[in-house]
C-alpha positions in Angstrom: 3.7 -14.3 -40.0 5.8 -11.3 -41.2 2.7 -9.8 -42.8 0.8 -10.0 -39.5 3.7 -8.3 -37.7 4.0 -5.6 -40.3 0.2 -4.9 -40.0 0.5 -4.6 -36.2 3.5 -2.3 -36.5 1.8 0.0 -38.9 -1.2 0.4 -36.6 0.8 0.7 -33.4 3.6 3.0 -34.6 1.5 6.3 -34.7 0.1 5.6 -31.3 3.5 5.0 -29.8 5.0 8.1 -31.4 2.2 10.5 -30.3 3.0 12.8 -27.3 -0.2 12.4 -25.3 1.4 13.5 -22.0 3.3 16.7 -21.9 5.5 17.3 -18.8 6.5 20.7 -17.8 8.9 21.7 -15.0 8.2 24.6 -12.5 11.3 26.8 -12.8 11.7 30.1 -11.0 14.4 32.5 -12.1 14.2 34.7 -9.0 16.4 34.3 -5.9 15.0 32.9 -2.7 12.9 35.1 -0.5 15.0 34.3 2.6 18.6 33.2 2.8 19.3 30.0 4.7 22.0 30.6 7.3 24.8 28.3 8.4 23.0 27.2 11.5 20.0 26.0 9.6 22.2 24.3 7.1 24.1 22.4 9.8 20.8 21.3 11.4 19.4 20.2 8.1 22.5 18.2 7.1 22.6 16.6 10.6 18.9 15.5 10.4 19.4 14.0 6.9 22.5 12.2 8.1 20.7 10.9 11.1 17.7 9.8 9.1 20.0 7.9 6.7 22.7 6.5 9.0 20.6 6.0 12.1 18.7 2.9 11.1 21.6 1.3 9.4 23.8 1.9 12.4 21.1 0.4 14.7 21.0 -2.8 12.6 24.8 -3.0 12.5 25.2 -2.5 16.2 22.5 -5.2 17.0 23.7 -7.7 14.3 24.7 -10.3 16.8 21.2 -10.2 18.4 19.6 -10.7 15.0 21.8 -13.7 14.2 20.4 -15.6 17.3 17.5 -17.9 16.6 15.2 -18.1 19.5 
């Protein structure tokens, strides 16, 4: 059995070590074209908070309705 495993390991090791997929990141070193103001920042944070906390708040506020078996 160890000979069989050793043979499989010899054949599989080069395949597993090869880098067939190369990933590159798109990085830009320039500053943004337009600055984001405080009003846009507040709106964006509010929308993200609403998208995350809204559904969970809905479920928690209607928890008693969900407990009823009708």
